[in-house]
C-alpha positions as CSV (number, residue, x, y, z in Angstrom):
1,M,-108.5,-55.0,-78.5
2,D,-106.0,-54.5,-81.1
3,K,-107.5,-57.0,-83.3
4,I,-110.5,-54.9,-84.1
5,V,-110.6,-52.6,-87.4
6,R,-113.0,-49.8,-87.3
7,T,-114.6,-48.1,-90.1
8,L,-116.6,-45.2,-90.9
9,S,-117.7,-43.7,-93.8
10,G,-116.7,-39.4,-94.0
11,L,-118.2,-39.2,-97.4
12,G,-119.6,-35.7,-98.4
13,S,-122.8,-35.4,-100.4
14,K,-121.1,-34.3,-103.3
15,I,-119.0,-38.1,-103.3
16,A,-121.3,-40.9,-104.4
17,W,-118.3,-43.7,-103.5
18,A,-114.9,-44.1,-102.8
19,E,-112.5,-47.3,-102.2
20,L,-109.5,-48.4,-101.4
21,R,-107.4,-51.6,-102.5
22,H,-104.3,-53.3,-101.1
23,L,-104.4,-51.3,-97.5
24,P,-102.2,-52.6,-95.3
25,V,-103.3,-52.3,-92.0
26,R,-101.2,-54.2,-89.2
27,A,-100.6,-57.7,-90.3
28,N,-103.0,-57.7,-93.2
29,E,-103.7,-56.3,-96.4
30,I,-107.5,-55.1,-96.9
31,A,-110.4,-53.4,-98.8
32,V,-112.3,-51.0,-98.2
33,R,-115.6,-49.5,-99.8
34,H,-117.9,-46.7,-98.9
35,D,-121.0,-46.0,-100.7
36,G,-122.5,-42.8,-99.3
37,L,-122.9,-43.1,-95.5
38,A,-125.5,-46.0,-95.5
39,R,-123.3,-49.0,-97.1
40,T,-119.6,-50.1,-96.7
41,V,-118.1,-53.6,-97.9
42,M,-114.9,-54.9,-96.4
43,T,-112.5,-57.7,-97.8
44,N,-109.7,-59.1,-95.8
45,Q,-107.3,-59.8,-98.7
46,S,-104.4,-61.4,-96.9
47,G,-103.5,-62.0,-93.0
48,P,-104.9,-63.0,-89.8
49,A,-108.9,-62.7,-88.8
50,F,-109.6,-59.6,-87.0
51,I,-112.7,-58.5,-86.1
52,W,-114.6,-55.2,-88.2
53,Q,-116.8,-52.9,-86.7
54,A,-118.5,-51.0,-89.1
55,C,-119.7,-48.1,-87.8
56,F,-122.6,-45.9,-89.2
57,P,-124.0,-42.2,-88.0
58,G,-127.3,-42.2,-86.7
59,A,-128.9,-45.0,-84.7
60,H,-130.0,-48.5,-86.6
61,E,-131.5,-51.3,-84.9
62,T,-130.2,-53.8,-87.7
63,L,-127.6,-54.2,-90.1
64,L,-127.2,-56.3,-93.1
65,V,-124.0,-58.4,-92.6
66,N,-123.3,-61.0,-95.5
67,G,-127.0,-60.1,-96.8
68,R,-128.2,-60.9,-93.4
69,P,-129.9,-59.0,-91.1
70,M,-128.3,-58.4,-87.5
71,S,-128.4,-56.9,-84.4
72,A,-127.1,-53.3,-84.1
73,T,-125.3,-51.5,-81.2
74,V,-125.4,-47.7,-80.4
């Protein structure tokens, strides 16, 4: 599907966080912040709705989405 944006942190152990703002992706402008390998925040700053597929290393039963636990898929 062409309306999916996937993220996966590639930060090593020496970098605590990284953030990009005003990143053009297709017809959108987004902001993405990775805090280590365990937390990612995505903001759709402008443009149409899309599906965000947040990826994390390992197997997880749940992820917090807007502060609420959601079932994760492996």
